[in-house]
NUGUVEX-511512 format. One record per residue (C-alpha): residue number from 1; residue in one letter; x, y, z. Coordinates in nm, 3 decimals. Layout:
BEGIN
+-----+-----+---------+---------+---------+
:   n : res :      xx :      yy :      zz :
+-----+-----+---------+---------+---------+
: NUM :   a :       X :       Y :       Z :
...
+-----+-----+---------+---------+---------+
***
This chain:
BEGIN
+-----+-----+---------+---------+---------+
:   n : res :      xx :      yy :      zz :
+-----+-----+---------+---------+---------+
:   1 :   x :  12.102 :  14.355 :  10.863 :
:   2 :   x :  12.224 :  14.616 :  10.619 :
:   3 :   x :  12.233 :  14.395 :  10.311 :
:   4 :   x :  11.889 :  14.257 :  10.383 :
:   5 :   x :  11.751 :  14.612 :  10.405 :
:   6 :   x :  11.927 :  14.716 :  10.085 :
:   7 :   x :  11.806 :  14.407 :   9.903 :
:   8 :   x :  11.446 :  14.481 :  10.001 :
:   9 :   x :  11.469 :  14.842 :   9.882 :
:  10 :   x :  11.631 :  14.738 :   9.555 :
:  11 :   x :  11.357 :  14.484 :   9.486 :
:  12 :   x :  11.085 :  14.738 :   9.566 :
:  13 :   x :  11.204 :  15.022 :   9.340 :
:  14 :   x :  11.425 :  14.862 :   9.073 :
:  15 :   x :  11.284 :  14.956 :   8.736 :
:  16 :   x :  11.108 :  15.268 :   8.861 :
:  17 :   x :  11.431 :  15.452 :   8.947 :
:  18 :   x :  11.785 :  15.458 :   8.814 :
:  19 :   x :  11.980 :  15.292 :   9.095 :
:  20 :   x :  12.347 :  15.225 :   9.156 :
:  21 :   x :  12.380 :  14.983 :   9.448 :
:  22 :   x :  12.707 :  15.011 :   9.641 :
:  23 :   x :  12.811 :  14.747 :   9.895 :
:  24 :   x :  13.080 :  14.811 :  10.155 :
:  25 :   x :  13.296 :  14.514 :  10.253 :
:  26 :   x :  13.449 :  14.441 :  10.595 :
:  27 :   x :  13.762 :  14.637 :  10.505 :
:  28 :   x :  13.562 :  14.952 :  10.441 :
:  29 :   x :  13.590 :  14.940 :  10.062 :
:  30 :   x :  13.310 :  15.002 :   9.816 :
:  31 :   x :  13.265 :  14.717 :   9.572 :
:  32 :   x :  13.215 :  14.807 :   9.205 :
:  33 :   x :  12.850 :  14.864 :   9.115 :
:  34 :   x :  12.821 :  14.544 :   8.910 :
:  35 :   x :  12.955 :  14.331 :   9.193 :
:  36 :   x :  12.744 :  14.521 :   9.446 :
:  37 :   x :  12.430 :  14.450 :   9.246 :
:  38 :   x :  12.526 :  14.085 :   9.223 :
:  39 :   x :  12.573 :  14.073 :   9.602 :
:  40 :   x :  12.221 :  14.204 :   9.647 :
:  41 :   x :  12.044 :  14.006 :   9.375 :
:  42 :   x :  12.242 :  13.681 :   9.378 :
:  43 :   x :  12.373 :  13.648 :   9.735 :
:  44 :   x :  12.452 :  13.278 :   9.702 :
:  45 :   x :  12.692 :  13.338 :   9.412 :
:  46 :   x :  12.840 :  13.670 :   9.521 :
:  47 :   x :  13.207 :  13.716 :   9.588 :
:  48 :   x :  13.368 :  13.673 :   9.927 :
:  49 :   x :  13.376 :  14.048 :   9.977 :
:  50 :   x :  13.004 :  14.079 :   9.923 :
:  51 :   x :  12.930 :  13.781 :  10.145 :
:  52 :   x :  13.138 :  13.938 :  10.421 :
:  53 :   x :  12.945 :  14.262 :  10.390 :
:  54 :   x :  12.623 :  14.073 :  10.441 :
:  55 :   x :  12.720 :  13.899 :  10.761 :
:  56 :   x :  12.504 :  14.139 :  10.959 :
:  57 :   x :  12.730 :  14.186 :  11.260 :
:  58 :   x :  12.780 :  14.557 :  11.218 :
:  59 :   x :  13.113 :  14.523 :  11.039 :
:  60 :   x :  12.976 :  14.564 :  10.690 :
:  61 :   x :  12.693 :  14.750 :  10.526 :
:  62 :   x :  12.520 :  14.849 :  10.208 :
:  63 :   x :  12.412 :  15.173 :  10.049 :
:  64 :   x :  12.175 :  15.249 :   9.766 :
:  65 :   x :  12.213 :  15.558 :   9.550 :
:  66 :   x :  11.916 :  15.670 :   9.343 :
:  67 :   x :  12.003 :  15.879 :   9.039 :
:  68 :   x :  12.303 :  15.720 :   8.873 :
:  69 :   x :  12.247 :  15.466 :   8.600 :
:  70 :   x :  12.416 :  15.128 :   8.553 :
:  71 :   x :  12.720 :  15.300 :   8.410 :
:  72 :   x :  12.747 :  15.536 :   8.706 :
:  73 :   x :  12.979 :  15.546 :   9.003 :
:  74 :   x :  13.202 :  15.242 :   9.031 :
:  75 :   x :  13.048 :  15.045 :   8.745 :
:  76 :   x :  13.359 :  15.062 :   8.531 :
:  77 :   x :  13.597 :  15.004 :   8.819 :
:  78 :   x :  13.768 :  14.668 :   8.832 :
:  79 :   x :  13.870 :  14.689 :   9.195 :
:  80 :   x :  13.702 :  14.800 :   9.514 :
:  81 :   x :  13.789 :  15.149 :   9.637 :
:  82 :   x :  13.760 :  15.339 :   9.960 :
:  83 :   x :  13.425 :  15.493 :  10.046 :
:  84 :   x :  13.546 :  15.854 :  10.047 :
:  85 :   x :  13.698 :  15.828 :   9.698 :
:  86 :   x :  13.389 :  15.666 :   9.551 :
:  87 :   x :  13.138 :  15.903 :   9.709 :
:  88 :   x :  13.347 :  16.206 :   9.618 :
:  89 :   x :  13.251 :  16.139 :   9.256 :
:  90 :   x :  12.881 :  16.124 :   9.339 :
:  91 :   x :  12.811 :  16.491 :   9.275 :
:  92 :   x :  13.002 :  16.510 :   8.948 :
:  93 :   x :  12.839 :  16.192 :   8.817 :
:  94 :   x :  12.489 :  16.314 :   8.886 :
:  95 :   x :  12.368 :  16.121 :   9.188 :
:  96 :   x :  12.043 :  16.278 :   9.303 :
:  97 :   x :  12.027 :  16.124 :   9.650 :
:  98 :   x :  12.204 :  15.860 :   9.858 :
:  99 :   x :  12.010 :  15.616 :  10.076 :
: 100 :   x :  12.267 :  15.503 :  10.338 :
: 101 :   x :  12.134 :  15.172 :  10.467 :
: 102 :   x :  12.422 :  15.136 :  10.709 :
: 103 :   x :  12.389 :  15.020 :  11.069 :
: 104 :   x :  12.635 :  15.088 :  11.348 :
: 105 :   x :  12.962 :  15.284 :  11.367 :
: 106 :   x :  13.071 :  15.490 :  11.064 :
: 107 :   x :  12.742 :  15.434 :  10.882 :
: 108 :   x :  12.490 :  15.548 :  11.142 :
: 109 :   x :  12.698 :  15.776 :  11.364 :
: 110 :   x :  12.732 :  16.082 :  11.140 :
: 111 :   x :  13.057 :  15.982 :  10.968 :
: 112 :   x :  12.913 :  15.904 :  10.625 :
: 113 :   x :  12.655 :  16.178 :  10.674 :
: 114 :   x :  12.933 :  16.432 :  10.730 :
: 115 :   x :  13.113 :  16.318 :  10.416 :
: 116 :   x :  12.797 :  16.348 :  10.209 :
: 117 :   x :  12.726 :  16.690 :  10.361 :
: 118 :   x :  13.073 :  16.812 :  10.261 :
: 119 :   x :  13.016 :  16.680 :   9.910 :
: 120 :   x :  12.681 :  16.851 :   9.883 :
: 121 :   x :  12.499 :  16.526 :   9.803 :
: 122 :   x :  12.148 :  16.486 :   9.952 :
: 123 :   x :  12.093 :  16.175 :  10.162 :
: 124 :   x :  11.811 :  15.997 :  10.340 :
: 125 :   x :  11.795 :  16.030 :  10.717 :
: 126 :   x :  11.929 :  16.248 :  10.994 :
: 127 :   x :  12.219 :  16.487 :  10.948 :
: 128 :   x :  12.548 :  16.474 :  11.138 :
: 129 :   x :  12.413 :  16.601 :  11.471 :
: 130 :   x :  12.109 :  16.376 :  11.496 :
: 131 :   x :  12.300 :  16.072 :  11.375 :
: 132 :   x :  12.593 :  16.122 :  11.614 :
: 133 :   x :  12.383 :  16.194 :  11.923 :
: 134 :   x :  12.143 :  15.905 :  11.861 :
: 135 :   x :  12.431 :  15.664 :  11.808 :
: 136 :   x :  12.603 :  15.753 :  12.135 :
: 137 :   x :  12.377 :  15.618 :  12.411 :
: 138 :   x :  12.533 :  15.828 :  12.686 :
: 139 :   x :  12.499 :  16.152 :  12.491 :
: 140 :   x :  12.148 :  16.061 :  12.375 :
: 141 :   x :  12.033 :  16.000 :  12.732 :
: 142 :   x :  12.193 :  16.325 :  12.846 :
: 143 :   x :  11.987 :  16.509 :  12.583 :
: 144 :   x :  11.673 :  16.322 :  12.692 :
: 145 :   x :  11.742 :  16.417 :  13.054 :
: 146 :   x :  11.783 :  16.783 :  12.957 :
: 147 :   x :  11.437 :  16.770 :  12.797 :
: 148 :   x :  11.284 :  16.604 :  13.102 :
: 149 :   x :  11.188 :  16.282 :  12.925 :
: 150 :   x :  11.118 :  15.982 :  13.148 :
: 151 :   x :  11.392 :  15.721 :  13.119 :
: 152 :   x :  11.559 :  15.452 :  13.328 :
: 153 :   x :  11.847 :  15.535 :  13.559 :
: 154 :   x :  12.192 :  15.508 :  13.400 :
: 155 :   x :  12.560 :  15.578 :  13.448 :
: 156 :   x :  12.870 :  15.587 :  13.231 :
: 157 :   x :  13.220 :  15.443 :  13.258 :
: 158 :   x :  13.523 :  15.529 :  13.045 :
: 159 :   x :  13.798 :  15.282 :  12.972 :
: 160 :   x :  14.061 :  15.517 :  13.116 :
: 161 :   x :  13.861 :  15.564 :  13.435 :
: 162 :   x :  13.798 :  15.191 :  13.464 :
: 163 :   x :  14.164 :  15.102 :  13.426 :
: 164 :   x :  14.269 :  15.370 :  13.675 :
: 165 :   x :  14.010 :  15.300 :  13.945 :
: 166 :   x :  13.766 :  15.012 :  13.912 :
: 167 :   x :  13.621 :  15.050 :  14.259 :
: 168 :   x :  13.570 :  15.422 :  14.213 :
: 169 :   x :  13.392 :  15.360 :  13.884 :
: 170 :   x :  13.169 :  15.097 :  14.044 :
: 171 :   x :  13.090 :  15.332 :  14.333 :
: 172 :   x :  12.946 :  15.585 :  14.085 :
: 173 :   x :  12.701 :  15.316 :  13.970 :
: 174 :   x :  12.598 :  15.210 :  14.319 :
: 175 :   x :  12.263 :  15.386 :  14.310 :
: 176 :   x :  12.133 :  15.193 :  14.009 :
: 177 :   x :  11.871 :  14.926 :  14.069 :
: 178 :   x :  11.907 :  14.562 :  13.967 :
: 179 :   x :  11.901 :  14.400 :  13.719 :
: 180 :   x :  12.128 :  14.615 :  13.507 :
: 181 :   x :  12.219 :  14.624 :  13.141 :
: 182 :   x :  12.578 :  14.688 :  13.038 :
: 183 :   x :  12.625 :  14.820 :  12.683 :
: 184 :   x :  12.894 :  14.972 :  12.462 :
: 185 :   x :  12.795 :  15.337 :  12.424 :
: 186 :   x :  12.833 :  15.332 :  12.045 :
: 187 :   x :  12.708 :  15.015 :  11.880 :
: 188 :   x :  12.388 :  14.849 :  11.766 :
: 189 :   x :  12.209 :  14.518 :  11.711 :
: 190 :   x :  12.253 :  14.435 :  12.082 :
: 191 :   x :  12.620 :  14.350 :  12.023 :
: 192 :   x :  12.827 :  14.358 :  12.342 :
: 193 :   x :  12.522 :  14.389 :  12.569 :
: 194 :   x :  12.485 :  14.183 :  12.885 :
: 195 :   x :  12.206 :  14.160 :  13.139 :
: 196 :   x :  12.353 :  14.155 :  13.489 :
: 197 :   x :  12.150 :  14.022 :  13.781 :
: 198 :   x :  12.400 :  14.057 :  14.065 :
: 199 :   x :  12.710 :  14.261 :  14.165 :
: 200 :   x :  12.942 :  13.965 :  14.112 :
: 201 :   x :  12.864 :  13.972 :  13.738 :
: 202 :   x :  12.908 :  14.345 :  13.682 :
: 203 :   x :  13.286 :  14.374 :  13.639 :
: 204 :   x :  13.300 :  14.097 :  13.379 :
: 205 :   x :  13.018 :  14.257 :  13.182 :
: 206 :   x :  13.192 :  14.594 :  13.181 :
: 207 :   x :  13.521 :  14.434 :  13.073 :
: 208 :   x :  13.337 :  14.263 :  12.786 :
: 209 :   x :  13.170 :  14.586 :  12.672 :
: 210 :   x :  13.506 :  14.765 :  12.658 :
: 211 :   x :  13.607 :  14.526 :  12.379 :
: 212 :   x :  13.369 :  14.725 :  12.157 :
: 213 :   x :  13.398 :  15.085 :  12.275 :
: 214 :   x :  13.600 :  15.313 :  12.503 :
: 215 :   x :  13.280 :  15.425 :  12.676 :
: 216 :   x :  13.022 :  15.199 :  12.841 :
: 217 :   x :  12.673 :  15.272 :  12.965 :
: 218 :   x :  12.512 :  15.087 :  13.255 :
: 219 :   x :  12.133 :  15.108 :  13.274 :
: 220 :   x :  11.872 :  14.998 :  13.521 :
: 221 :   x :  11.662 :  14.710 :  13.399 :
: 222 :   x :  11.284 :  14.724 :  13.415 :
: 223 :   x :  11.130 :  14.396 :  13.526 :
: 224 :   x :  10.832 :  14.276 :  13.324 :
: 225 :   x :  10.873 :  14.566 :  13.083 :
: 226 :   x :  10.692 :  14.560 :  12.751 :
: 227 :   x :  10.887 :  14.677 :  12.444 :
: 228 :   x :  10.696 :  14.935 :  12.241 :
: 229 :   x :  10.808 :  15.108 :  11.922 :
: 230 :   x :  10.691 :  15.404 :  11.714 :
: 231 :   x :  10.810 :  15.495 :  11.364 :
: 232 :   x :  10.868 :  15.858 :  11.266 :
: 233 :   x :  10.862 :  15.994 :  10.910 :
: 234 :   x :  10.939 :  16.353 :  10.812 :
: 235 :   x :  11.170 :  16.644 :  10.875 :
: 236 :   x :  11.056 :  16.949 :  11.072 :
: 237 :   x :  10.689 :  16.843 :  11.086 :
: 238 :   x :  10.711 :  16.462 :  11.113 :
: 239 :   x :  10.425 :  16.217 :  11.133 :
: 240 :   x :  10.424 :  15.918 :  11.363 :
: 241 :   x :  10.295 :  15.566 :  11.314 :
: 242 :   x :  10.069 :  15.352 :  11.528 :
: 243 :   x :  10.246 :  15.190 :  11.824 :
: 244 :   x :  10.390 :  14.842 :  11.780 :
: 245 :   x :  10.505 :  14.587 :  12.036 :
: 246 :   x :  10.780 :  14.325 :  12.026 :
: 247 :   x :  10.734 :  14.009 :  12.231 :
: 248 :   x :  10.998 :  13.743 :  12.285 :
: 249 :   x :  11.101 :  13.471 :  12.528 :
: 250 :   x :  11.468 :  13.565 :  12.579 :
: 251 :   x :  11.584 :  13.753 :  12.890 :
: 252 :   x :  11.622 :  14.062 :  12.667 :
: 253 :   x :  11.599 :  14.157 :  12.300 :
: 254 :   x :  11.941 :  14.016 :  12.210 :
: 255 :   x :  12.111 :  13.966 :  11.872 :
: 256 :   x :  11.975 :  13.616 :  11.806 :
: 257 :   x :  11.623 :  13.722 :  11.898 :
: 258 :   x :  11.643 :  14.020 :  11.663 :
: 259 :   x :  11.778 :  13.842 :  11.357 :
: 260 :   x :  11.665 :  13.480 :  11.369 :
: 261 :   x :  11.322 :  13.398 :  11.232 :
: 262 :   x :  11.061 :  13.298 :  11.484 :
: 263 :   x :  11.240 :  13.440 :  11.789 :
: 264 :   x :  11.022 :  13.750 :  11.819 :
: 265 :   x :  10.660 :  13.843 :  11.753 :
: 266 :   x :  10.558 :  14.186 :  11.618 :
: 267 :   x :  10.217 :  14.313 :  11.726 :
: 268 :   x :  10.072 :  14.607 :  11.531 :
: 269 :   x :   9.892 :  14.785 :  11.678 :
: 270 :   x :  10.024 :  14.715 :  12.024 :
: 271 :   x :   9.753 :  14.596 :  12.265 :
: 272 :   x :   9.789 :  14.890 :  12.503 :
: 273 :   x :   9.536 :  15.148 :  12.626 :
: 274 :   x :   9.472 :  15.439 :  12.391 :
: 275 :   x :   9.619 :  15.677 :  12.649 :
: 276 :   x :   9.949 :  15.485 :  12.650 :
: 277 :   x :   9.964 :  15.477 :  12.271 :
: 278 :   x :   9.906 :  15.852 :  12.249 :
: 279 :   x :  10.173 :  15.921 :  12.510 :
: 280 :   x :  10.420 :  15.707 :  12.317 :
: 281 :   x :  10.339 :  15.877 :  11.988 :
: 282 :   x :  10.374 :  16.223 :  12.139 :
: 283 :   x :  10.700 :  16.134 :  12.311 :
: 284 :   x :  10.838 :  15.981 :  11.989 :
: 285 :   x :  10.772 :  16.304 :  11.802 :
: 286 :   x :  10.934 :  16.514 :  12.076 :
: 287 :   x :  11.239 :  16.285 :  12.106 :
: 288 :   x :  11.290 :  16.301 :  11.730 :
: 289 :   x :  11.285 :  16.680 :  11.743 :
: 290 :   x :  11.517 :  16.690 :  12.047 :
: 291 :   x :  11.783 :  16.505 :  11.847 :
: 292 :   x :  11.721 :  16.716 :  11.535 :
: 293 :   x :  11.613 :  16.402 :  11.352 :
: 294 :   x :  11.528 :  16.400 :  10.983 :
: 295 :   x :  11.374 :  16.156 :  10.739 :
: 296 :   x :  11.313 :  15.850 :  10.950 :
: 297 :   x :  11.363 :  15.701 :  11.292 :
: 298 :   x :  11.228 :  15.425 :  11.511 :
: 299 :   x :  11.174 :  15.529 :  11.871 :
: 300 :   x :  11.184 :  15.253 :  12.132 :
: 301 :   x :  11.012 :  15.250 :  12.471 :
: 302 :   x :  10.985 :  15.034 :  12.781 :
: 303 :   x :  10.638 :  15.018 :  12.931 :
: 304 :   x :  10.586 :  14.902 :  13.288 :
: 305 :   x :  10.223 :  14.804 :  13.304 :
: 306 :   x :  10.204 :  14.771 :  13.684 :
: 307 :   x :  10.233 :  15.145 :  13.744 :
: 308 :   x :  10.159 :  15.271 :  13.390 :
: 309 :   x :  10.512 :  15.410 :  13.345 :
: 310 :   x :  10.648 :  15.471 :  12.997 :
: 311 :   x :  11.027 :  15.502 :  12.964 :
: 312 :   x :  11.192 :  15.647 :  12.654 :
: 313 :   x :  11.469 :  15.400 :  12.567 :
: 314 :   x :  11.640 :  15.509 :  12.244 :
: 315 :   x :  11.606 :  15.654 :  11.894 :
: 316 :   x :  11.734 :  15.456 :  11.595 :
: 317 :   x :  11.805 :  15.687 :  11.302 :
: 318 :   x :  11.859 :  15.403 :  11.049 :
: 319 :   x :  11.625 :  15.126 :  11.165 :
: 320 :   x :  11.600 :  14.788 :  10.998 :
: 321 :   x :  11.436 :  14.842 :  10.661 :
: 322 :   x :  11.333 :  14.509 :  10.512 :
: 323 :   x :  10.967 :  14.462 :  10.422 :
: 324 :   x :  10.936 :  14.258 :  10.742 :
: 325 :   x :  11.112 :  14.504 :  10.974 :
: 326 :   x :  10.914 :  14.692 :  11.235 :
: 327 :   x :  10.964 :  15.038 :  11.083 :
: 328 :   x :  10.806 :  14.967 :  10.739 :
: 329 :   x :  10.537 :  14.749 :  10.896 :
: 330 :   x :  10.434 :  15.030 :  11.132 :
: 331 :   x :  10.382 :  15.268 :  10.841 :
: 332 :   x :  10.213 :  15.001 :  10.637 :
: 333 :   x :   9.961 :  14.985 :  10.921 :
: 334 :   x :   9.925 :  15.362 :  10.884 :
: 335 :   x :   9.837 :  15.321 :  10.515 :
: 336 :   x :  10.182 :  15.386 :  10.364 :
: 337 :   x :  10.293 :  15.085 :  10.154 :
: 338 :   x :  10.662 :  14.999 :  10.130 :
: 339 :   x :  10.734 :  15.146 :   9.781 :
: 340 :   x :  10.555 :  15.470 :   9.873 :
: 341 :   x :  10.752 :  15.489 :  10.198 :
: 342 :   x :  11.078 :  15.470 :  10.004 :
: 343 :   x :  10.962 :  15.738 :   9.761 :
: 344 :   x :  10.865 :  15.970 :  10.045 :
: 345 :   x :  11.203 :  15.924 :  10.213 :
: 346 :   x :  11.382 :  16.014 :   9.889 :
: 347 :   x :  11.167 :  16.327 :   9.856 :
: 348 :   x :  11.235 :  16.424 :  10.218 :
: 349 :   x :  11.609 :  16.388 :  10.158 :
: 350 :   x :  11.590 :  16.647 :   9.882 :
: 351 :   x :  11.416 :  16.909 :  10.094 :
: 352 :   x :  11.636 :  17.203 :  10.197 :
: 353 :   x :  11.786 :  17.155 :  10.543 :
+-----+-----+---------+---------+---------+
***
C-alpha cells in the first residue's frame, strides 16, 4: 500500500534528510504537509482525507519529497490543493528530488513522471516511457515479445470491440490454454483479476475487468507455477538482487493474499537451482533495459518446475516499499540495508538522464 511504503521510508530517513511528506487523497488532492505528516506518523488520529488515502486499493497514494524543509511546499496551506499546482512549486521552493511512492494509475503509469519531467524536478524511478509501458500489460507483453522473452500466451480485448462483437472477441482468444487469467490492462494489486477455469466463466470475468479499464488482457495460466521475483537497482548499468520466491495457498496471488499478514511466505533466496536463479537474474536485467527502466523495479516470473521453463510475467516500476516488502528484503539479502537503499535511489534520481 502506498501509505505503508511512505511511512516506512519516512521512519527510515527522518532526521537525516529534510523531508516534506505529501499525501494524495481519493479526490486527487495533495494534503498540506503538516496534515500529510500526521497521516503518516499518527494514522489512527489522521483526518478522513488521510485515512482515505491509506486505504490501499489503488485510489489513493503518498509521495515523499526530499529537500524541502517543514516550511516547504504546502506547509502553510490551509486546504488541500491539486497535485499539479502543488508540484509546480517544487522547483521554485528548492525540492531536490521527489520519491513518488504511488501505485497504480496516475502515479505509476507515467502521468506524475511526465509532470515532474516538465517541471525539471528529479524523481526516483523510471521515466515516462518505462512507467507507461510497464503499467500497460498489453503493451509490456508486446515489448517482451519483440525482444524474444519467454512468456505465457495472451490476447487482448477492447471494450468497443467487446460491445460490438462478443463472439468475435472470444474467437480471437480461442487458442489460449486453460486456466486463464483475466485482468484489466492498466491496474495493480491484483484488482479486477479473475482466474477462469472453464469457457462458461470467461464472459463474466471479462465484463468484470471492463469495470476497471477499457482494455483487458487474457493470459494463459501455468499450473503448479512457482512465483519468483528479482529486484533491480540502477539506471543504465543496474545491479540485480538474489532471487526470491512467494508461496501462498490461494488459487493465485490475489489482493487479500498480498496485503493481509500471514497469507504469503517470502523465501530469500528462492530454493531453486543455481542455473534457474542465474537465468532469472539475467532476464530481469534485460527486461528492465527493454522497458528503459530507471532507479528500481521488481521483475516477476513464473517457473514451471516440471519442464524447467521460466516465464517473464511483468515488471513493477514502483514495487511495494515497506521494510517487509519483497523489493527491500531482496536487496537486504544482497547486503544493502533499507536506509542505504533509499539513499542510493535518491542519488540515482539525480543522475543525468
